[in-house]
C-alpha positions in Angstrom: -62.8 8.4 43.0 -63.5 12.1 43.9 -62.7 15.0 41.7 -59.5 15.9 43.6 -58.1 12.4 43.3 -58.9 12.3 39.6 -57.0 15.6 39.2 -54.0 14.3 41.2 -53.8 11.1 39.0 -54.1 13.1 35.8 -51.3 15.4 37.0 -49.1 12.4 37.9 -49.6 10.7 34.6 -48.9 13.8 32.7 -45.7 14.3 34.7 -44.6 10.8 33.9 -45.3 11.2 30.2 -43.4 14.4 30.1 -40.5 12.8 31.9 -40.4 9.9 29.5 -40.5 12.2 26.5 -37.5 14.2 27.7 -34.1 13.2 26.5 -32.0 11.1 28.9 -29.8 12.9 31.4 -27.0 11.8 33.6 -29.5 10.5 36.1 -32.0 8.7 33.8 -29.7 7.3 31.1 -26.1 5.7 30.8 -24.8 8.5 28.6 -21.4 6.8 28.1 -23.3 4.2 26.1 -24.8 6.6 23.6 -23.7 5.8 20.0 -21.3 8.5 18.6 -21.8 9.8 15.1 -18.6 8.2 13.7 -17.7 9.4 10.2 -16.5 5.8 9.3 -17.5 2.4 10.7 -16.2 1.8 14.2 -15.3 -1.6 15.6 -13.8 -4.8 14.2 -14.9 -5.7 10.8 -15.8 -9.4 10.3 -13.8 -11.8 8.1 -16.8 -12.1 5.7 -17.1 -8.3 5.4 -13.3 -7.9 4.8 -13.5 -10.6 2.1 -16.4 -8.8 0.4 -14.3 -5.7 0.0 -11.4 -7.7 -1.4 -13.6 -9.6 -3.8 -15.2 -6.4 -5.1 -11.7 -5.0 -5.9 -10.6 -8.3 -7.4 -13.6 -8.5 -9.7 -13.0 -5.0 -11.0 -9.3 -5.6 -11.6 -9.7 -9.0 -13.1 -11.9 -7.4 -15.8 -10.0 -4.2 -16.1 -6.5 -5.7 -16.8 -6.8 -8.3 -19.6 -3.7 -10.4 -20.3 -4.1 -10.6 -24.1 -2.0 -9.7 -27.0 -3.9 -8.4 -30.0 -3.2 -7.3 -33.5 -3.8 -3.6 -33.2 -4.8 -3.3 -36.9 -7.5 -6.0 -36.7 -8.3 -6.1 -33.0 -7.9 -9.9 -33.1 -6.2 -11.8 -30.3 -2.9 -13.4 -31.2 -1.3 -16.3 -29.2 1.9 -17.4 -31.0 4.5 -15.6 -28.9 7.3 -16.8 -31.1 6.1 -14.7 -34.0 5.8 -11.2 -32.5 4.9 -8.5 -35.0 5.4 -4.8 -34.6 1.6 -4.4 -35.1 0.9 -6.3 -31.9 0.0 -4.7 -28.6 -1.6 -5.6 -25.3 -5.4 -5.4 -25.3 -6.3 -2.1 -23.7 -7.4 -2.1 -20.1 -7.5 0.4 -17.3 -4.0 -0.2 -16.0 -0.5 -1.2 -17.2 0.7 -4.8 -16.4 4.3 -3.9 -15.8 4.0 -0.6 -14.0 5.5 -0.4 -10.5 2.0 0.1 -9.1 1.1 -3.3 -10.5 4.1 -4.8 -8.8 2.4 -3.7 -5.6 -0.9 -5.1 -6.9 0.7 -8.5 -7.7 2.1 -8.6 -4.1 -1.3 -7.7 -2.7 -3.0 -10.5 -4.8 -0.4 -13.0 -3.5 -1.0 -12.0 0.1 -4.8 -12.1 -0.4 -4.5 -15.7 -1.7 -2.4 -16.6 1.3 -4.6 -15.2 4.0 -8.0 -16.0 2.4 -7.3 -19.3 0.8 -8.9 -18.0 -2.4 -6.8 -19.2 -5.4 -8.4 -16.7 -7.8 -6.0 -14.1 -6.4 -2.8 -16.2 -7.0 -4.2 -17.3 -10.4 -4.4 -13.6 -11.4 -0.7 -13.2 -10.6 0.3 -16.4 -12.3 -1.6 -15.8 -15.5 -0.3 -12.2 -16.0 3.3 -12.8 -15.0 3.4 -15.9 -17.3 1.8 -13.8 -20.0 4.6 -11.3 -19.7 7.3 -14.0 -19.6 5.9 -15.7 -22.7 6.1 -12.6 -24.9 9.2 -10.9 -23.7 11.8 -13.1 -25.5 10.2 -12.6 -28.9 9.9 -8.8 -28.3 13.6 -8.7 -27.3 14.5 -10.1 -30.7 12.7 -7.3 -32.4 14.5 -4.8 -30.2 17.8 -6.4 -31.0 17.3 -6.2 -34.8 16.1 -2.6 -34.6 12.4 -3.3 -35.4 11.2 -1.9 -32.1 12.3 1.4 -30.5 11.0 3.9 -28.0 8.3 3.0 -25.6 7.4 -0.3 -27.1 5.3 -3.0 -25.5 6.9 -4.6 -22.4 9.8 -2.2 -22.6 10.1 -2.0 -18.8 11.1 -5.6 -18.1 13.4 -5.6 -21.2 15.1 -2.2 -20.9 14.4 -0.6 -17.5 15.2 3.1 -17.4 14.5 3.8 -13.8 13.8 2.2 -10.4 10.1 2.6 -11.1 10.5 0.2 -14.1 12.2 -2.4 -12.0 11.9 -2.7 -8.3 8.2 -3.4 -7.4 7.5 -5.8 -10.2 10.8 -7.6 -9.6 10.0 -8.1 -5.9 6.6 -9.5 -6.9 8.1 -11.8 -9.4 10.6 -13.2 -6.9 7.7 -13.8 -4.4 5.8 -15.7 -7.1 8.9 -17.7 -7.9 9.7 -18.5 -4.2 6.1 -19.6 -3.7 6.3 -22.1 -6.6 3.6 -20.2 -8.4 5.7 -19.3 -11.5 8.9 -20.9 -12.8 9.4 -18.8 -15.9 10.4 -15.5 -14.5 14.1 -15.8 -13.6 15.5 -14.1 -16.8 13.4 -11.0 -16.1 14.3 -11.1 -12.4 18.0 -11.1 -13.2 17.6 -8.3 -15.7 15.7 -6.2 -13.1 18.2 -6.8 -10.4 21.2 -6.1 -12.6 19.6 -2.7 -13.3 19.0 -1.9 -9.6 22.4 -3.1 -8.5 24.6 -1.8 -11.3 22.9 0.7 -13.5 20.6 3.0 -11.4 22.3 6.3 -10.5 23.7 6.5 -7.0 25.5 9.0 -4.8 29.2 8.3 -4.1 28.3 6.5 -0.9 26.0 4.1 -2.8 22.7 5.7 -2.0 20.0 5.2 -4.7 19.4 8.7 -6.2 18.0 10.6 -9.2 19.1 13.7 -11.1 15.6 15.1 -11.2 14.1 17.5 -10.3 17.5 18.6 -9.1 20.9 17.0 -9.4 21.7 14.4 -6.7 18.2 14.1 -5.4 16.9 11.4 -3.0 13.2 10.4 -3.4 11.8 8.7 -0.4 9.7 6.7 -2.9 12.9 5.0 -4.1 13.3 3.0 -0.9 10.3 0.9 -2.0 11.4 1.0 -5.7 14.7 -0.6 -4.8 15.0 -2.2 -1.4 12.2 -4.9 -1.5 13.6 -6.3 -4.7 17.1 -6.4 -3.2 15.7 -8.1 -0.1 13.8 -10.7 -2.0 16.8 -11.4 -4.2 18.8 -12.0 -1.0 16.2 -14.5 0.1 16.1 -16.2 -3.3 19.8 -16.5 -3.7 21.2 -16.6 -0.2 23.7 -13.9 -1.1 24.3 -11.6 1.9 25.4 -8.7 -0.4 21.8 -8.0 -1.4 20.7 -7.8 2.3 23.7 -5.5 3.0 22.7 -3.1 0.2 19.1 -3.1 1.3 20.0 -2.2 4.9 22.5 0.4 3.7 19.7 2.2 1.7 17.4 2.4 4.8 20.3 3.7 7.0 21.4 6.3 4.5 18.0 7.5 3.6 17.1 7.7 7.3 20.2 9.7 8.1 19.3 12.4 5.6 15.5 12.4 5.6 14.0 11.2 8.9 12.7 13.9 11.2 13.1 12.4 14.7 11.0 15.0 16.4 7.9 14.2 14.2 8.7 10.6 13.5 8.2 11.2 9.8 10.3 11.3 6.6 10.4 14.3 4.3 9.7 13.5 0.7 12.8 14.8 -1.0 16.5 15.6 -0.2 18.9 17.4 -2.5 22.6 17.1 -1.9 23.5 20.8 -2.2 20.3 22.2 -0.7 20.4 24.0 2.6 18.0 24.3 4.3 15.8 21.4 3.1 12.1 22.3 2.8 10.3 19.5 4.7 7.1 18.2 3.1 5.9 15.0 4.7 4.0 13.5 1.8 1.7 10.6 2.9 2.2 8.0 0.2 6.0 8.4 0.2 6.0 7.8 4.0 3.9 4.7 3.1 6.6 3.4 0.7 9.2 4.0 3.4 7.4 2.0 6.2 6.4 -0.7 3.7 10.1 -1.0 2.7 11.0 -1.8 6.3 8.2 -4.3 6.7 9.2 -6.1 3.5 12.9 -6.2 4.4 12.2 -7.5 7.9 10.1 -10.3 6.4 13.2 -11.8 4.8 16.2 -10.3 6.6 18.0 -13.0 8.6 17.6 -12.8 12.3 21.3 -12.7 12.8 22.0 -9.9 10.2 23.8 -7.1 12.0 21.5 -4.5 10.4 18.3 -6.0 11.6 18.1 -4.2 15.0 18.4 -0.8 13.3 15.7 -1.6 10.7 13.3 -2.9 13.5 13.9 0.2 15.7 13.4 2.5 12.7 10.1 0.8 11.9 9.0 1.3 15.4 10.0 5.0 15.5 8.2 5.6 12.2 5.1 3.8 13.3 5.0 5.9 16.4 5.3 9.1 14.4 2.6 8.0 12.0 0.2 7.1 14.8 0.3 10.7 16.2 -1.0 12.0 12.8 -3.9 9.7 12.2 -7.1 11.7 11.8 -10.3 11.1 13.8 -11.8 9.6 10.7 -9.1 7.0 10.4 -7.4 8.5 7.4 -4.1 10.3 7.1 -3.7 13.6 5.3 -2.0 14.1 1.9 0.6 16.1 3.8 0.7 14.2 7.1 1.2 17.2 9.5 -1.1 19.6 7.7 -4.7 19.0 8.7 -6.1 21.3 6.0 -4.7 19.1 3.2 -7.0 16.4 2.0 -7.5 12.9 3.4 -5.8 10.4 1.1 -6.7 6.8 0.6 -3.5 5.0 -0.7 -1.4 6.2 2.2 -4.0 5.2 4.7 -4.2 1.7 3.1 -0.5 1.3 3.2 -0.4 2.2 6.9 -3.2 -0.1 7.6 -1.3 -2.9 6.0 2.1 -2.2 7.5 0.8 -1.6 11.1 -1.4 -4.7 11.0 1.5 -6.8 9.6 3.9 -5.5 12.2 1.4 -6.3 14.9 0.9 -9.8 13.5 4.7 -10.3 13.5 5.2 -9.0 17.0 7.2 -6.0 15.9 4.7 -3.5 17.3 2.6 -3.6 20.5 -0.7 -5.1 19.6 -2.8 -3.4 22.2 -1.5 0.0 21.1 -1.5 -0.4 17.3 -4.2 -3.0 16.4 -7.1 -0.6 16.9 -5.3 2.0 14.9 -4.9 -0.4 12.0 -8.6 -1.5 12.1 -9.8 2.1 12.1 -7.6 2.8 9.1 -8.9 -0.2 7.3 -12.5 0.7 8.1 -11.8 4.2 6.6 -10.3 2.7 3.5 -13.4 0.5 2.9 -15.6 3.6 2.6 -13.6 4.5 -0.5 -14.1 1.3 -2.4 -17.1 2.1 -4.6 -19.8 -0.3 -5.9 -17.7 -1.3 -9.0 -14.6 -2.1 -6.9 -12.7 1.1 -7.8 -10.7 2.9 -5.1 -11.6 6.5 -4.7 -9.6 9.3 -3.1 -6.2 8.2 -4.4 -3.6 10.9 -5.3 -2.3 10.5 -8.8 1.4 10.0 -9.6 3.4 12.7 -7.9 6.8 14.2 -8.5 8.7 16.2 -5.9 8.2 19.9 -5.0 9.5 22.3 -2.4 6.3 24.3 -2.0 3.0 23.2 -0.3 0.6 24.1 -3.2 2.0 21.3 -5.3 1.0 18.6 -2.8 -2.3 20.3 -1.7 -3.7 20.3 -5.2 -2.6 17.0 -6.6 -5.7 15.4 -8.2 -7.3 12.2 -7.1 -8.6 9.7 -9.5 -10.1 6.1 -9.5 -7.6 5.3 -12.3 -4.6 6.2 -10.1 -3.2 2.7 -9.9 -1.4 3.4 -6.6 -4.5 2.6 -4.6 -5.2 -1.0 -5.6 -2.2 -2.9 -4.3 -2.3 -1.2 -0.9 -6.0 -1.9 -0.5 -5.4 -5.6 -1.3 -2.5 -5.8 1.1 -4.4 -4.1 3.8 -7.5 -6.3 3.5 -5.4 -9.4 3.3 -3.4 -8.6 6.4 -6.6 -7.6 8.3 -7.9 -11.1 7.7 -4.9 -12.4 9.6 -5.3 -9.8 12.4 -8.9 -10.8 13.2 -8.5 -14.6 13.0 -7.8 -14.9 16.7 -11.0 -12.9 17.5 -9.0 -10.6 19.8 -10.9 -7.4 19.1 -13.5 -6.6 21.8 -15.6 -3.5 22.6 -15.0 -2.5 26.2 -16.7 0.6 27.6 -17.6 1.6 24.0 -14.0 1.6 22.7 -12.3 -0.9 20.5 -9.7 -3.0 22.4 -7.3 -5.7 21.3 -6.7 -8.6 23.7 -3.9 -11.0 22.7 
């Protein structure tokens, strides 16, 4: 080989090496297949991976919510429920067993047991609800004789003072009763329902209301605090009046609080306020759509209110879809992208949208990928110990943005755990048919 040939070969090899070292371009590489830098996992999560997240949350909650009565003076466990003493109290844990947030958690545990087949979840519910039922009669006697006053142990199921005390736990108790899991809850169920139906403050037209922070105020949260219990009681007893009241609440809240243009609910409505400042708080919108899902689950097909509830669910889901962020989360104030991304609302939407898809109430092709993205986002907020991060703490009502923008987040905000359990449990059902596929790099649902 002469000198010229050697030079030509060297030049050619160098050129090829340079070409191979250069990044791909539209000619040399299929750019549409490049992997994007997604902020959360993208694609369908497997059944095993979903269950790992659920198990992590379960393990934390099982240890963090002991169902034990102790003598607070000695620290010793006591088991004779017939001899309740005023020195007794529940062994301290991270959360309260009769708070409304734990009503949601019990419902989430029941659904997780149903979709996963893991009876540890239903055992959790049975043990804690039976624990409450075992001690309540003895405590009631102490209340009756004047020995216990104020915020005593298990006050909420004995003397509910607000919908928060009654609705969510009542709904979970009825679910546990209907499933055959518990048979000792009916006295508490009847007491809760009596409060919701006859004692909670209402407007003259029967709409559930509060006199805080202003007189005659509607809280969007109260749809969930009242309606699912009414709906479940209708299913338990067969009495249409409970279904009628449940549908009426959704109609009358929607008439006053639903923004048809945005497809969102405002958080609060005050009877004598005009105009109404519209703050579309994420978790309250979650309670609203979950209320419709829970009602449709048990509302008879021939009930005259069913078409309205279904259409409203669809309208709300469409509005929510338009505000999901590119990371899969929704914002604390749904229409304000500079407010923080919030976990509990995102988990509620993941559950409700997946459930509605599974029931055929929402178009699967349009909504299933949205639900999966939301679930994937939520999983990034379940830490190594099973705690749920990024959850807004309990929140009142305000008519200025700063209040919502700066509400703290905390792993002990109990509002996040039930929604995460519900979402994961429903995602297990959504993926069972193996309908998710990646097509041209995007997640598609084929069913």
